[in-house]
Every structure is written in C-alpha cells, then in structure tokens.
N, C-alpha and C positions, 0 to 999 in steps of 0.2 A: 306516481308516488316518488318523492325525492329520496335519495339515499346519500350517505356520506362517503367521500373518498379522501384519501390522503395524498398530498403531493410534496415533493421536494421544492423548497423555495428557490434554490439556485438553478435547478434544471427544468422544473415544471413537470417532471415525470412522476407517475404514480409510485407510491411506496407503501410498504406494509405497516401495520400497526406497531410491530416491533421496532421499526425504524423511527416512527414517531416517538415512541417511548425513549429511545436512545438519544435522539436529537430534536427535542420539542421546539427549540428556537430556530431550527433550520427547515421545519416542515409546517404544513398547514392542512387543516381539515375543512372541506367545503361540501355543501349540499348541491347535488346535481339531479337532473331528471325533471319529470313533470312537476309543476308547482313552483318552478323557478323560471323567471322570464329570460335570464341570461342575455340581456340586450345592451347593457351599459357597462363599459370597462371601468374598473376601479382598482386601486393599488392598496394593498394592506401590508402591515408589518407581520412577518411570520412569527415573531416572538410574542407580540401582544394581541394580534388580530385586529388592531385599530386601523382605521383608514388613514393613509398618508398621502401626501401629494405625489403627483407623477414625477416631479423633480427629485423627491426623496427616493423614489423607486429606482430612478436612473443612477443615483449616487450609491445606492446600496442594493445591487441586484441579487446578491446572495442572501439577503435578509428580508426581502420583500417578495410579494407575489402579485401579479396582475391577473384579475379574473373578471368574468362577466357576471353581472347581477341584474 
C-alpha cells in the first residue's frame, strides 16, 4: 500500500506536515511504497505540482523536485 511523504524541494529531505503548512511552495508531497512503479525520473514544480522540463529543474533547483514515478 502506498503512503504519502513530504519532502523539501531544495534538499530532498523528508519534512513534517507542519513544515509543509509553513512553506507549501518549497515542499512537495509524494506517494511511495507498493502500488508505485518508481522507474522513470520526472521533474515537478514544488509550487504547483506540475511537470516541468529537466532544464527548468536545473535552473530552479530550490523550487523543483526530481522524483521517480
């Protein structure tokens, strides 16, 4: 069963729900565990959750996150 975890977009470290509430534009919530294939790397905007290009992720590392889906 998949569960949700929160990460800092700038460091990639796990953060608490309180941190997400304080800085929603600098964190992301993702699903992990069984039920997720986690085989392909994608880049997302931490603010909107929208997929962005790899080049955008390189230009804005503090506001994007790379994850496996």
